[in-house]
C-alpha positions, 0 to 999 in steps of 0.5 A: 223657478216657477211652474208653467213658464215658457221656454223663452222665459227659461232661456232668458232667466238662465242663459241670458242672465248668467254667463256661468250657465252654459247648458240646459237639458231636459229628459222629458220630465217636469225637471230640467238640468243646467250646467253652471261653472262646469257642474250640473244641477237639477231644477225641479218643477220647471213645467206643470206636467208632461202635457205642459212640457210637450206644449212648450217644447213644441213651441220651441221646436217651431221657433227653431225649425228652419224647414217648417212648412207653416208660419202658424204654431197651431198648424205646426207638426213635429218632424220625425226624429230631430229638430236643430236650430240656433237662437239669438241671445242678448249681446254676443251670444247664441244658443244651439238647440238640439231636440230629439223627437219620437219615434227615436224617443218617447218624449222630446229630449232637449239640449240647449248649449250657449255660445259666444259669437265673439271669437276669443283669441288664445291670449284671452283663453290663457287669461281665463286659466285654461293654460299658461303663457308658455303653452300659449307661445307653443300653440301660436308657434305651432300654428305659425309653423303650419302644424296640423293639430287635432284637439281632443276632449270630452263634451264641454271641454272647450274644443270648439273654443280652442279651435276658433281661437287657433284659427285667428292665428292663420295667415289672413290671406289664407283660403280656409275650408270649414266643414261641420254638421251645422254651421257654428264656427264663424271665422274672422278671415274673409276668404272662408268657404263653409260647407255642412252635411245634411241630416239623414232621416232613417228610412230614406236613401243614405246616398241622397245626403251630403255627408261630412266626408263628401263635404271634406272631399269638396273642400279638398278640390276648392284650392283651400290653404287650410281645412277645418272640420268642426268635429271628426266622428267617422270616415271623414277623417281619412279625407282630412289627412289626405288634405293635410298631406296634400298641401293643407298643412296646418289644418285643424279638427276636433275629436271626442277622446279622453286622452291622446292615446285614445284619440289616436286609436279613434283616428285609426278606427275612422280611417279604417272605416274609409279604407277597410282593406288597409293594414294597420301599418298603412293607416298609422303611417298616414296618420303620423305623416299628417297629424303633428300635434294632439291638444288634450282638453278636459277639467281639473278636480274643481270642474274648471276647463283646463288644457291637460296635455300636449303631445307631439306625433312623430312617426311609427314604431316597428317594422311589422303590419301592426306598427304603432304611432310614436308620440312624445309629451310636450306639456302636462298639467299638474293637479298638485301644483296647478302648473303646466310642466314642460318636458324640456324639449320637442322632437327633431321634426318640430324643432327644425320647423320652429328654427326655420320659421324663426322661433326658439325651440325651447321658449317658442318665442320669435328669436329676439323677442325675449327679455334677458331674464326670461332668456337666462331662465331657459338657457340653464 
């Protein structure tokens, strides 16, 4: 990569020319990092020096800053702390730009994440090897049976991609409420209400912003059939389970966690933030009554995106105040065989819902949709 090129040239050369590069990151130096095929690589001498980096990053901030008060780059002054925005790329792609600014850091820190505007469906994700056809049938059946699903995983594991794909399985007549920090999800349905939180600037009144929790509360009052929170990170999860327990079954959200048990622990912590006086039992009972399925995403040894496990949430165990949430495994990805191992059964609650909606609780296909060969294989 040449010295002193502009951010536009970096984005064009890296993000637009290669579908395998999904992220660009800088830490205030002359180098930058890319994420290609799930692996991070350093590209040295992307900028001549620190002054060159600052000048070009200022131009990038100017380009994406929707609140700037001037149309002239020469007059542009960085806001404090943060600039976020979206760039339109070629074909069906966009890029989300996140720039952390002084005084939160000494020099601007830039993260650019590429995303396709075209909503992929679950079948196309299966075709890319993230899961197999049996898992696909299970996920589609869960959405059809209005199972409330939490998608768990780390950064870049594909949580938003799976969430968007699942939303395509919603009834087209549903009214859907979507809540995010900034609008990124674009659902295919027509009757969708989008709300996004507003950024709190350190030093200002915290009550003057629309938090994620406030946005979810408004969605809960807008007579929606489904609720989607792009990413749950705090007290808004309490409002999510209130919605799911109050007529919005089949809602979706994502959470940052490395496994299903850690995801449940985070859910409990988030509800406790909103309800600090509630006992652990009360919190866990409310989670178990609202959340049906946890889909865990991650990466295999080669760095490829994989669905690692699916866990069914059933009930709470124990009679004391520290009663735990009971779960059972449905699918697990095996690194050794590169196969998704089905545990052979689902719980009574899910089995009854599948039966009531015309699905076979072993194959997860609609009754009568199987060939005889497949039917014989699962009847053994």
